N, C-alpha and C positions, 0 to 999 in steps of 0.2 A: 569448129569447135567440138571437142569430145563430149560424148552423152554425160561424163562425170569424171571426177578426179578420185583416185584411190590412193589415200596416204597409208604408206605401210613402211616395212622395214625388211631388208635382207636377213634371213634367219629367224624371222618372226613366224611361228607356227600359226598364230591368228591371222596374220596376213596371208599366209599361204591358203588357208581355207577359204578366204575369199577369191584368191586367183585360181585356185582349182576349180572353184564353182563357175567362174567366167570362162575358164578353158573348156570345162565340160559343156558349158551352153554355147562355145564357139563365138563368144562376145570379145571383140577386140577394140571397140570404139571408146577407148577411155584412156585416161593419162595416168601413168603410176608415178608418184612422188615419193622418193624413199628418204627415210629419216636414219640418222647413224645414232642407234640406241646406245651404243658405247660412249658417245660424246653428249648423250643427253638431250639430243635435240627434240625427242618426243615431249619434253618438258618445256619447251619453248613458250613463250607468251602466245605465240600464233597458233600452235597446236592445242594449247590449253583452251583456247577459245572453241576448237572444234571438239575437243575431247576433254570434258571437266576433270578427268583423272588422268590426264597427260599420257595417254597410251595410243598405240595403233592397233587395228586399222580405223579409218574413218573414210566415209564417202561424202563427197560434196557435190551438188548438182547445180547447174547454172541457175536455176530458179531460187537458189538458197537453201533447199531442203539438205539437211545434214544428218548422217546416222553413223553412229559407232556400235561396238560389240559385233564380233564376227559372226556369230550365229545369226543375229537379227539382220545383219547385212546380206549374208546368203540367201536367207528366206525372202528378203525384199527384192533382191535381184531375180531370184528364181519367179517370183509373181510378176514382177514388173516386165520382165523380158521372156515370160512363157518358157523357161527352161523346164525340160522334163525331168525334174528332180525332186518333185514333190507328188504324193499321190493326189488323185482327182479329188477335188472339194466335194464331189458327189458321193464318193465312196467312204462313208463314214467310219467304217471298220477299218480300212487301209490308213485313213488319217489318224485314228486312234492308235495303231500299232506304230505308225511314225512318231507319234508323240510320246509313247512309251519308249521307244529306242533312243529317242533323243534325251530323254529323262535319264536313262541308264548310262548313257556315255557321260553326261554331266555329273551324275551322282556316284558312280562307282569306278570310272577310268580316268577321267581328267585330272583329278587332284593328285593321286599318286604317280601317274605318268608324268604329270607336269612338275612334281617334285624331283623325280629322277632326271628330267631334262634341265632343270635349274642347276641342281648340284652338279651333274656331271658334264653338262654343256655349257651353260651360261656362266657358271663361275669359273670354268677353266679358261673361258675367253677373256675373263676379268683378272686372271692371275691368282684366283682364289682356291683353296683346297676344298673338296667336297666334305660335307658332313655325312660320314658312312652310316651312321645310325639312322639317319632320315632315309638315306637310300636303301638301306637293309629293309626298314619297316615298308617303304613304299613298294619295293619289290615284291614283298609278300602280298601286299594288297593287290597289285598287278596280276600277280599269278592267281589268286583267288577269283578275281574278274575273269580271267581267260578260261579258268576250269568251267565255271557257268558259260561263258560265251561259246565254248567248244560245244557243249551240249545242245545249246540254242542253235548254232550255225550247221548242226547235223541235219535239222529240219528245213533249212531254207538256203538261199544262195547269198543273200545280203542281210544286214542287221535288222532292216525293217520288214522284211519279206523277200520276194524273189526278183525285185526290181532294184536297181542301183539308185540310191537317193542321197539327198545332202547329208543325212546322219553318217552314211559311209564316208563321205568327203571330211566329216568332222574329225573322224579318227586318224585319217592319214598322216597329217603333219606330225602329230606326236608319235605315232609308231615309227615313222621314218627317223625320229630323233632317238628312239630306243634303240634302233639299228646302229645309228652313228655313235651312240654311247657304248656300244658292245654288248647290248642285251637282245639282239635280234633272236636268240635262241628261244627267248620267251614265246615268240610266235611260232618258230619253226618247229617246236616239239608238240604243237597242238594241231592235229592234222586238219580238222575243219576250219579252224582259225587261219591256218597257214593257206588252205584252199581259197578262202575268202580274200585274204590279203593278196594273193597273186591275181584273183579277178579284177580286184580293184587297180593295182599297180599296172596291170597289162592293157587297161584301156587306154586307146589312142591318144586321146587329149591329154591324160595324166602323164603318159610315158613322155610325149612331146614336151610338155612343160618342164618336167625335171630334167630332161636331156639338155633342154635349152639352159636351165639354171646352172648345171653341172659344167657346161662349156663356157658360160660367162665367168663362173667361179675359177675355172681353170686359167682362163685369159687375164683375169684379175691377179691371180697369183703370180703368173709368170712376169706380168708388169711390175710387181712390187719386189721381185728378187734383186 
């Protein structure tokens, strides 16, 4: 029996946060169950019992413990399985800087980057047109965030300090989505941000996961032609 079941979806940046955390921890003893978001499977009665807002990801353990919300899941996994992705609880300053970096990601990056991803990626898959006004406003917000992040990353290797942590993982799926939507130049033209990004995506576990995903997508695409 696997240690737990992860309910997620292909193309879900929230699911990918959890998968990246598990990959970095070298943890493979789990079952991944995928929902088809375009068919609305996340809104099924079964999934609504696991997640009251009908979303993914969700973890369920054999003892009945269930947890949703990607950042809460990532933290729980890091603590439960001792992944080296959180500062030591004995280092109160490092923990405070981690909490600060987490708050920054949620407060200043997540919303505008998520709007771009929804308008340019999700809507395209749904056959809908993007609202370019929303995209334009969100791009300005992301650019403002990156200008501040650039100055911060001149002083450290990763967003919470000189060690790779969960907060770095939190950014990765949406930044990859920005690249997929044609906005990679936002990252590339900021030297310190780009150097941080390369440090993140060059990590062996992350490269391995994304390479496997790309190969799986290529096989699926070829099979449906």
